[in-house]
N, C-alpha and C positions, 0 to 999 in steps of 0.2 A: 506493500499499499504505498503511494506516498501522498505529501500533506498537499501538493502542489498537481494535482492529475492534469490537466489544461497546460499549462508549462510543459513539464513530460510530454503528454501528447504529442504538443508542437511539435518537440526536439526530436520525437522519434519517426514523426511524417515528414519533416520535411528532409530528416536524414535517408528514408525509405526512400524518398520521389526521386532524391537529387546523388542517390550512390551510383545509378549509374554512367553518371556524366562526371563524376569525379571523385576525389575526398572529404570525406566529409569527416566534422567533428564536433561533436556534442557537447558541451560543456568545459571548455575549451580555455586553461587558463593565460591571463596576458599579467606582465609584472608588472612594478610600481605595485600600489596596495593590491591586495591579488583578485580580478574579478575574474569572473568566467564568462565566456563570449557562451550564446547560447548555441549557435551554429556555423560553425566558419566551414566555410567551402571552396577547395579550388579544384576546379575544371582540369581534368586530365585525358578526357577523352571529346573527339567528337561526333555524334551522333543527333543529328540533326532533325532526324524523322521523329526522335526520341522526343529531345527538345520542345519539338512544334507539339507533340503530343500535351505538352507540360503546358504550355500556352504562355502565360504570362512569367509562371514560375519559371520557364524555360529559359524564356527571357533575360532574366535577370539571373539564370546560373549560367552566364558567358563567360564571364570574370571572376575573379576571386573577389568571394562574397562574405560578408558577415551578416546574420539574421539575425535579428531580434523581434521573436511574437512577443507582443504583447497581447494578455488576457483581456484586462480593460483599456480604456482609454488612455495613450500614454500622455505624459505631462511633461513638462518642458527638463526636470530631474531626469524622466526617462530616455528624453532626449539629449542630455549631455553625458549621461552617463553612457551611452552607444557612442556618443563620438569619443568620450576616453578611451575606450574599448578600441576604439578605430585608430584612433594615434599610436596607443601604445603597440597595436600590432604592427602598425605600417613601422614603428620605428624597430622593431624587432627582426622584420624582414630587411630593411635598408643595414642595419648592423651588420647580418646575415650577411647580405650582400658583399659588405665591404671585406670582412674576415675571407672571401671566397675569391675577391677580386672578381666581383662579376657587377653589371651595371644591369641595374632595374629601370625598365620600360614604366608610365607611368601607369599601363594598361597590366601592370603586372601588381600592380600596389591594390590590397585590399578597396571594394566599395560595401558603405555600409547602405544596410537596407532597413529599415523601421518597418515594422505589419504590425498594423492598429487598427480596432474596431473603425473607432471614429477619432478624426481630428479636427476641434474645432477651427475657426478661421481665425481665432485671433491667435490661436498658437502657432497658426503653420505663416501669419504677418509678421508675428515677432520673431522668430528665425528668418523671416525670408523665404520660406519654400515656394516654388512659383510651378506654374504648368508648364510642361514640356511644349516645343513647338509641335503641332498636327503634324507636320512633314515626321516628325521621330515615332509618330503612330505610336504611341505608346498609352495605355487606358486610360479613361477619366477616375481619376481617385489617385493616379501616380503623382509624385510631388519630388521636385529638387532643390538640393541648394546649388549653389556656382559650383561648376566644374571638378575647380580645385580640390574642393572638399570632398567630394564623391561621398554624398551623402544622398539617398533617396528613400522616401515614407510613401508609404501605401495605403491610405484607408479606406479600408477593404470592404466596409461597407455604404461606400460609394464607386466599387467597381459594379461596370454593366453586369446584368444578367445572362451572360454568353459563355457556351464552352471553353472560351480560354483562361477566363478566372476562376471556373470552377474549384481548381483545385486550392486555391487561395482562401477563395471565400469560406471554404470547411474548417480556416481557421479562425472566422469571427466568430458575433456569438447571437445568439435568438433567433429569430425567425431568418437571419441572412444565412445561418449557418446549414440549419433546420431544410433549407431549399439547396442547398446548395447538395447534403449529403440526398437528399433525395432527389439527385441529378446524377451523385455518382452512383445508386441503385441503377439505374437506367440503363446503365454500361453495359454490355455483354456480361453473362454470369460467368465466362471463364478468361475473363480479360483481369492480367494479373493484378496491374496497378489497383482496381478494384477488392479482389480478393484481399490483395497487402490493406490496401486503406482501410475494408471494413473489420480485419483483423483488429489492427491500430484501437478504431472504434469501439469495439467489444471490450477491450484494455481499457481505454477509458472510463466505459460504461461501471466495469469492474471495480475502480480508483472511485467512482463518483459516489455507488453506490455504499460501497465500504466507508468513506468517507460521512454521506448520511446517516449509517446507522450512526454513527460515533458523533455525529453534530448532525441531528433532523431540523437544525433551524438555519442550517444554508441555504445561499440562494434557490429561489423558486426556479428560477432559470437552467440550475443542474438538475434540477428532479425532472423537468420538460426534457430536458437533454436525456436524459436515463431512459423516460418512456418514449421517445422517439426514436432511439438506438434498440430500443427491443425487440419492434415487429422485424427489423433487417433481418435479426438471428433467423428469424424463421422462415424469412422469404431465402436465406441461403441456406440452410435445412431442404428446402424445399425443392429448390434450388439443383441441390447436390442429389437429393432422390431422384428426379426426372433424368440425370445424366445417370446415376446407378441405373436407372430403369432401363434407360436404354442402351447402354452399355450388357446389361443382361440378354435385351432381346437380342444384339450382335453375334454374342458367344451363344446363345441359345439357337439361333437358328443354324450356325456353323455346327455345333454337339447334336444338334439336331438329323441335320443332313447326311454326318457321319453315322449316327445310330441309324437313322433310319434306313441306309443301306442294306442293314443287317436283320433291321425286325419290324420292317416297315417304314415305310415313311413318314406318315400323318402321325402313330403314335410317337417315333424320333423326334419330329419334331417340337411336338408340343414337350416331353418329355424334357427336351435338352432347352427350350423355351424357358421352362420352369426355373428348371437348374441353373442356367446361365442367369437369370433373374437377380435370384438370391444369389447365387455368390456375388454377385455384381453388386449388389445390396448391402452384403457384409463388411463388401473390402471397402466401398462408398462409408458407411455406418462407422469403421474402423479408422480409416483418415479423418473424418470427421471428429470422435470421440478423439483421436491423439490430439490433434490441434487444437480442439478448444480447451482440453487442459492444459497443452503448453501454455497457450493464449492467459488462459484465464489465472492459474498457476506459478507460472513462469520454469516451471521443469515436471519431469515426471518420475514421481519415484518409483521403487520396487513395487509395490501394491498398487499404482496403478497401472503399470505397464503390464501385472498378471491379467487385470480383468481386461484387457483393453480387445483381444480377440472373444472372448465368449463374451461381453455385453455388447459386441458390434454384432450378435446374432436376437437379437432383442426386436420384435417386434416391432414398426415403424413408426406405429402410435407410443409406445413405452419409449419407445427410446427418445423421441422428441421431449415427454412431458420428464422422462430424465435428464437431457440437459439444460430443458428450462427450470427444474427445480436447481440445478449447479448452478444457474448465472447469476441466482439469487442469494448464493452465498458467500460470506468476505472473503475477500482477499488474503488470508493469514492463515496460522498454521491451524486455529480450528475451523477456520472453511474446508482446508483440505482432507481433515481429518472426515467431517461430513461430506465430502466428495467420494470419497471411498466407502464411507459407509452406503451410502446411497448406489453404486457401483453393485455391494454385496447382496443389500435389500434386494436390486430389479435381477440381480442373475441369480438368487435361490428361490423368490417366485417364478421363474420360469419352471422348475423342478417341484414347486410344495405351494400348496393352496394354503399356506398360514399365513398366518396376519398377528399385530399386537405381540405380545409378551411374548409368544415363543420365539416368531419370527426375529425378534429384538436378539434374543439368547443366542440362535443359532447365527446370525449375522458379527455378535461379540466372539464366540469363537472360534468363525471362519478366519477372521482378522487378528484371530492373536496369535495364528497359526504361523509359522517363521517361512520367511520368504519365499526359500525355494520349496517348500513343502507346501504352501498357499499355489504354489506356480504348478506344480503337481497335481494338487487336488484338483486344481479346475482344470486340466487337462480331461482329468478321468470323468470331470461333473456329468457331462453328456451319458453316459453312461452306467450312472446308478439310480437303482430306484430310489422311491421318497423314503422307505423305510431304511437301505442302503445311509442314506445322504445324513437321515436324523441320527443315525446309529454313530456314524465317524463325526458328527458334531455332539455325539453327548446328549441328544436331547429323545431316546426311546421313546416310540407312543407306550403306555402304561396300558 
């Protein structure tokens, strides 16, 4: 859990989007009084097609850049702080070039980008921010100081609602951010940027939920954002399920044809289709579960890993309900333990019709097994009868 989930999201989000274009450092220290640059970007490759996909964000990633995203509207102190980081970073690079007897062109020096939801006219005027010439083709909401200073400011809520600005508008607030998230979900479900951005949004949701539990009086806007992100996870599950079905159909057709040659085409196609669908569904659910646990809790421990294969055989409805239940857990050790217990409960319900205290005892005994014994037990679980299962877990029927 982090105290500043929006700041953490902004850093991880910009790092994810910009890393194909160059080296990205987050929380980079600069000398003098130690300050951290939120995101330091240095282009290392020319990928004009990818940069074009990022729109305005890709345009600002053509040079060495310091990106300072603000969750709340930036004030004068925030701008001064960013400029201090810029000047210290510039001095570091110039000293390094001098030691190595190299000459730096002005284009090799960092450019500061202040990303803020809004910026008042008074603030902009007091610093002398100007609107760029129309011929330079910058979007509305982009401002600059003098050329020598190499400082730009993007007022995110002033950006036009076009695809070129979507990736930056996701860093906005309230309605602007939620509209951009809606646009993101409209991209093809197999779009890698969409998938990665949604995973970061799920992580943001988890951190916000954890903070809301500890501080229910936090901003109503955070609660609204949590509610806005929640349906996206269900959409992703549905998309993954459809992909699994299509994969299963293809495998089923192939297997059905092969078996049909031996036992009759019609019977083979039907059986192959069913087996292929089931195999595809299980593989996709395993991948969804693994990615969900990694994003949610940061790592997979031995107990979680042991449950991956057998939990992926849950019926689609029960699988979805289990994941939704996990999405409401806190992102800490207590939440991790509850997630493992949910896995145990759902797996045992597949083999038993027990509920209440009896199921609770069985799950407790199951999770008490050493890691290696747990793995072996879950591997043979499908072959165990209900009575054998109760006996092995110390809950024989009377």
